[in-house]
C-alpha positions as CSV (number, residue, x, y, z in Angstrom):
1,X,92.4,23.9,143.9
2,X,89.7,21.3,144.4
3,X,90.6,20.8,148.0
4,X,90.7,24.5,149.1
5,X,88.9,23.6,152.3
6,X,91.6,21.2,153.2
7,X,94.4,23.8,152.4
8,X,92.7,26.3,154.6
9,X,92.4,23.8,157.4
10,X,96.0,22.7,157.2
11,X,97.2,26.4,157.2
12,X,95.0,27.0,160.3
13,X,96.4,24.0,162.1
14,X,99.9,25.1,161.4
15,X,99.1,28.5,162.7
16,X,98.2,27.1,166.1
17,X,101.9,26.9,167.0
18,X,102.4,30.6,166.3
19,X,99.1,31.5,168.0
20,X,100.3,29.8,171.2
21,X,103.6,31.6,171.1
22,X,102.0,35.0,170.9
23,X,101.9,36.8,174.3
24,X,99.0,39.1,173.1
25,X,96.5,36.1,172.8
26,X,94.1,35.8,175.8
27,X,94.9,33.0,178.2
28,X,91.4,31.6,177.8
29,X,91.9,30.9,174.2
30,X,95.2,29.2,174.8
31,X,93.5,27.0,177.4
32,X,90.9,25.9,174.8
33,X,93.7,24.7,172.6
34,X,95.6,23.0,175.4
35,X,92.4,21.3,176.7
36,X,91.7,20.1,173.1
37,X,95.2,18.6,172.9
38,X,94.8,16.9,176.3
39,X,91.4,15.5,175.2
40,X,92.9,14.3,172.0
41,X,95.7,12.4,173.9
42,X,93.5,11.3,176.8
43,X,92.5,7.6,176.9
44,X,89.2,8.6,178.2
45,X,86.7,9.7,175.4
46,X,83.0,10.2,175.2
47,X,82.9,7.5,172.4
48,X,85.3,4.7,173.1
49,X,88.2,4.2,170.6
50,X,87.7,0.4,170.0
51,X,84.4,1.2,168.3
52,X,85.7,1.2,164.7
53,X,85.1,4.5,162.8
54,X,83.0,6.2,165.6
55,X,85.9,6.2,168.0
56,X,87.5,9.3,166.5
57,X,84.2,11.2,165.7
58,X,84.3,12.9,169.1
59,X,87.9,14.0,168.5
60,X,87.2,15.3,165.1
61,X,84.1,17.1,166.3
62,X,85.9,18.8,169.1
63,X,88.7,19.9,167.0
64,X,86.3,21.1,164.2
65,X,84.6,23.3,166.8
66,X,88.0,24.7,168.3
67,X,89.3,25.5,164.8
68,X,85.8,27.1,163.8
69,X,85.7,29.0,167.1
70,X,89.2,30.5,166.7
71,X,89.3,30.8,162.8
72,X,89.6,34.6,162.6
73,X,92.4,34.6,165.1
74,X,94.2,31.7,163.5
75,X,94.0,33.4,160.1
76,X,96.1,36.2,161.4
77,X,99.0,33.7,162.0
78,X,99.1,32.0,158.6
79,X,102.6,31.5,157.5
80,X,103.1,31.0,153.8
81,X,105.6,28.1,153.4
82,X,106.2,29.1,149.7
83,X,107.9,32.4,150.5
84,X,110.5,33.1,147.9
85,X,113.1,35.9,148.2
86,X,112.8,38.3,145.3
87,X,116.6,38.3,144.7
88,X,116.4,34.6,143.9
89,X,113.2,34.7,142.0
90,X,114.1,37.7,139.8
91,X,117.9,37.0,139.4
92,X,119.6,39.5,137.2
93,X,116.7,42.1,137.4
94,X,116.8,45.4,139.2
95,X,114.6,45.2,142.3
96,X,113.3,48.2,144.1
97,X,111.9,47.8,147.6
98,X,109.7,50.1,149.5
99,X,108.4,52.3,146.8
100,X,105.3,54.4,147.4
101,X,103.4,55.5,144.4
102,X,100.1,57.3,143.6
103,X,98.1,57.1,140.5
104,X,96.7,60.3,139.4
105,X,93.9,60.4,136.8
106,X,94.6,63.0,134.2
107,X,91.6,64.9,133.0
108,X,91.7,65.4,129.2
109,X,89.4,68.1,127.9
110,X,87.1,67.3,125.0
111,X,88.6,70.0,122.8
112,X,92.1,68.5,123.2
113,X,90.8,65.1,122.0
114,X,89.5,66.5,118.7
């Protein structure tokens, strides 16, 4: 849990694929992601790649901005990779699906408590 920021970042990056497939997403947001991918793959950068560590700074900065800008939309497309089917997890147990319940608070009079 120390690296929760990295876990969230990886989930958002994985969500990009589903974000791009959704037909309800505005075209301009899809263009932002496509432009970011093209810039990442493009040999032309603001800071040339041969300059040691600083060569990837512009790519990281651009993608940080893109993911920050689209964070609320990408969070809707998180796909949990650790999904477990209840039948496998609770083998031998009775599983009841789609149960609606309501908790009612019972009012007990003070006289009944004595």
